[in-house]
N, C-alpha and C positions, 0 to 999 in steps of 0.2 A: 197679817198676823191672825187672821183666823182659820186659816187653811190648813190644816195638818194632814198627814200621810195616812191616816185612817178615812179619810171623810170619802165618800162616793159618792152618794143621790145629792143632790143641790141644798136639799132642807136642812142636812147633815151639818156644815157651816154656817157658825153661829154669828152672821152679819150684824152689827150694829147699826143704829141711822148714822148718820152722816154727824150727827151734833152730839149726839153719845160719845163718838169715837174723838170726835174733837175734846170734849170732860176727860174722857180716858188718856189722852195723847199729854193732856197739860196739866193732869195730876201726875205721872209718871216723872214726864221730863220737863214740870215746869219753864222759868222762864228761859231755859237753850233754844227753847223752839219756838216758831210762831209759823201761824197758818194761815195763809192766802190763796183765796179762789183753788181751796177745796188741795192745796199744794202745800207740805211740810218742809220748812226751811229753818237750819240753824240761825240764831239772830246777827249771828256774826261769825266772820274768819276765827276767832281768838277762841269762840266755843269750839270748833273742831279741833285747834292748837292744844286746846283743854280736855276734851276727853279721850281724842285717837290717838293711843301709846305709837311712838315709832317705832318701826320692827327693830333698830339696831338698840332697843333698849330695852335688855332683857331681866334688868331687876330695879324694883318698882319702889328698895329703898329710902330712893330720896326724896318720894313724897310726903308731904306733912299727914300723919292720920287721920288729921282735921278734914283733910280734903279726900271725902269719900269718893268723890266722881272723878278725881282728875286720872285723866289717861284708863277710866276704866273699859276701853274698848277699844280690843285686841281685833286688828286688820284682819287677820287670817279666821279669828271666830266669826265676825260679823260676816264675810263672805262666806262661811260655811253654812250659817244660819240663813241670809238669802239664798242660796242655791236652794237647799231640803224647802226650802219654800216656794220658789219659782217651780222646782220638779214636781212635787206634791199640785200644784197649780194647775201643772201641762197634764200631769196623769188623769184631772176630772175633765179634761176639753171634754171627753166623750159624752159623758152621761150632766156633767154641770154645766159648762161656758156653753155647752149647744142651744141648752133651753133658756140658760142666759141671755144670750145673743139674741134669739126668737122675743123674749121680754123686749128686750132695749131696741129693738129696730127703727123703730120712731124717735128714741133718745141720742142724744152726743155719743160720738163714739168715745171719748173719756170715762166711758163708766166700765170700757173692758181695758182700761190700763194695765190694770195687773198683769193678764193675759198676755198681751201686748210686752208688759216688761219682761215678764218670765222668758216669754220668745228670745227675746233678742240678747239677755245677760245671765239665762241660767249657766251655760257653758263657761263664761267670765268668770264669775262667782265662783262655779265648783274649782275651775284651776286655779284660782287666786287663795283659794283656803288650802291649797298645800295639804289635804286630810288622806288621811288613807279613807279608801274604798269602804263600807262594808259590804257585805254580801245582800241585805235587803235593799241596799242603795243603791249597788248594781244592778240589782232585778231592774228597779226602777228605772234607771237611764235606759237598758235594755230596752222598757216598753219603750221610752220617748223616742228610742233612734232607733225602733222599727220601719222598717221604710216600706213597708206592707203592712202597717196602722195607720190609719186616719190619724191620730196622734200625733206622729210624726209630719205629716204631709201639711198639720194644721199650724203649727208652730214653726218650720221651716221655710210657709210659705212667706209668713210673716217676714222670719230673719231675712228670709232672701232678699224681697220684695224694700226693705229699708238699709240694708246692707250692702247690697249690690247694684248697678245698673245694666244686667243684663238677666238671661231669664232660667228661672229654676232651671236646673240639669234633669233632664227624666233617667229612667233605670239607676238613678241612684242604687249603692246598697250599705246596707249598716256600717260595715268595714269604714268605705268614704263618708259617712256622718261623720262616727267620732273620731276621724283622722284629721278631718277639716275642723274640726275644736279643737283639736292639741289632746285629748283624753287617753293621753298613753294605758293607763290601767284597763282600757275598755278593749282598745286595741290588742294589748298583751292578753288580755283574755278570748278576743276573735282568734287571735292566731294560734292559742292553747288549742282552741278545739276544732281546727281546720282537718278536712280529711286530704285535701288537695290543695293547687295551688290556685283554683279556680278563682275563687275570690278575690285573693291577693293582685291578680291578673286582668281583674275586671274593671271595663272605663264604661264612664255613663255614655248614655245617649245621646248626648246633646252638643260638648266639647271635647268627650271622647279622652276625659282625663281620670286617670288612676286613683286611685285613695292615698298612693304615693306622691303623685303630684298636686294635689290637693292639702293636703301636709306640707310636703316641701315648698307652697308657692303663699303659706300662709305661717312659716316661720319656725316650724316647732319640731326642732331639731330629736328631740326625745322620740318622739312620734316616727320622724324617717329612720331611726337609727334601727326602731325595731320592725318597720316595714320592711327596710334593706336586708336586714338579718331575715326576715319572714317567719313561718312555722319551722319547728323543730322537727324533723324524722332523721334520721340516719340517712337515708338515700337523697335526704337535700343536700343536708352536711357534707357529703361526699362532691355533690354538684356543684355545690357553693366554691369547692376546696379548687376542683380541674377548671369551671369557668368564668367562676362568679356570680353574680347575680344580675347579668347585662341585660336580659330580655325585662324587668320589671325598671329597672334604675333609667332603661334609654328608651320608655314606652312613648311613644309619641301619638300627640293628642292632634285635633281636629286642623291643629293652626300647623303642625309638624314641629312642635317644640317639647322637648325632654322637659321631666320635673327641675333640672337642673337652669332651661329657663325660667321657670316661675320662683325659684330661692333666689334668682340673680335681683329679677325684678324686685322683690320683697325687701332686699340688702340683708337678709343674714349671713353671715360669712361663714359662722360654724354651720349651718345646713348644707352649704354650697359645700364643704372642704368635705362633709358625711357623706353624700351622694359623689365626690370627685374618687376620693376613698373605697367607695363602692364600684367602681365603675364606669361613669359617668363618664359618656364620650366629649369631649371637647370642641372637635372638628364636625360639628353637624348645624345645618342652615336651616331655618323655618321657611313655610309657605314666603315669605316675602324676603324673604335675604337675610336675615338678621343670624348673627352667630351669636354666642356664650357671650367670648369676650366683646366682641362690638356691643352688644348693651350694658354690661357693665362698664365698657368708658362711657358711654352716651350720656348714662342716668350717675357718673362721676362716683362710682363705686372704688375708691381707690383700695381698700382690703383686697376687695373680690379681685380686683385687677390685677395684685399682684398677686394673689392664689393662682388664677389661672395659667400667667404667666409662669411661677414657679411650675406648673404638672402640666408645661409644654404647650399650651394654648398660641395660635400663631397670632401676630399682627398685623390687619388690615388697614388701611388707608383710612383718615380721621373725617375732615368735613363733607368730601363729596360723597362718602359713603353716607354719611349722618343724613343729610339730603333725600340721596336717594331712597335709603330706606324708610324716611319720612312717607315721602309720595307714594313708594308703593305701600304703605300703609292705609294712605286713604284712598288711592286707585282701588283696594282690594277691600274697604269698607271696614278694615281693623280697628274700630274705636276704642280697645283696651291700648293698643298702642301706642295710637295718635294721642292718647289723653297721659300715655306716660312721659311721649317729649314733650306734650305743652309743658304737666307741671314739670321736668327735668329743664326749664327754661329755655327750650328750643325756640328758635325765629323761627314764626309760622310765617312770617312775608318772605321768606326764603324762595328764590325760584330758579340757584343754580342750575344751569341745565337745561331749563325749561320755561314751555314761553307763557307759563300761567302762575297763579299762589295757589297754593294748598287747597284756600278757600272756592277759586274757581272752579278748582278740582272736583271737590265735593259737590259742587251743585251740578257742575257736567254729568257727575256719575249718579247724582240724585241721591246721594249720602243725607239725609237729614237729621240723622244722629251727629254727625259728623263736622256738620255747617254748626248744628249750636252749638258742637263746645269750641270750633273754630272763633264763632264769634264770641259766645262769651269772654 
């Protein structure tokens, strides 16, 4: 609450002692909250129901005038406030949190909880605020998403460590970052300032995924539409009319997968349809033999299966292919596919056509991470 956008050096922010902060919170919130082990909790679920207005309730005429606090919190405004605080906090990371973390080396890690929270949730709060991004806010977002800055790498590494069981990709671009987090306004801004398609077609240095692939994998349809359309120029429009946006839509990553694969894994039918309409190939096979239709069938994405069949995807055999693909994923050490199969309820003891179970195969190949998920 003490962090503001105009703060720069560490001493600018007026941090109160914890005891003083407890008093301020109690004075403001009364009996609606309680503080336990330095964490603030609502007294009861009914407190949330009392304070937070349902988005469907447009009018407050039904509220008794004497109940001044009832439904006083609007979710989109709360998200906007939290987004601003998180962004300001991340902007302070260079000259503020570096010095703060140096002072806290011997202290518990929960002293840096605001920075960690900001790193993990700023983009979510911004999306949920559904607010029009001002010019000053856009500049701030571009600063924290600038992959050439230490600010971006600091918070992104914290986010990635918590949210993913994979390594943070190398050679990311700013377009990839804002696309990954579904920030359509920022994507539009970058596209409008592009002189060519180099960044649009760029792939990261680890998984070789494009901005479109990251956006599709996270289910951000508005961003996918923007990237599929690309930058605006008369030459590009002419090319799109003749050939479509085939190269970007069907860019293949290190695992042999196009953005369509990742959209299917996420389960977002709207994104899948957007990609198909933009020219996504349906009869494409990844490095372990999987096709878009097969993955959709394996993970019971009924709406997506119907969509793929409607647009001409060719069905292939069922259970035998499932087992073959699962063993292929284990043999090649593809942890992501193995985890998807397990999450879908696949029988990991299956050995149809094989002399050993998937676990024995993983042990033989020496894949510790896959052995662990199979044992879990």
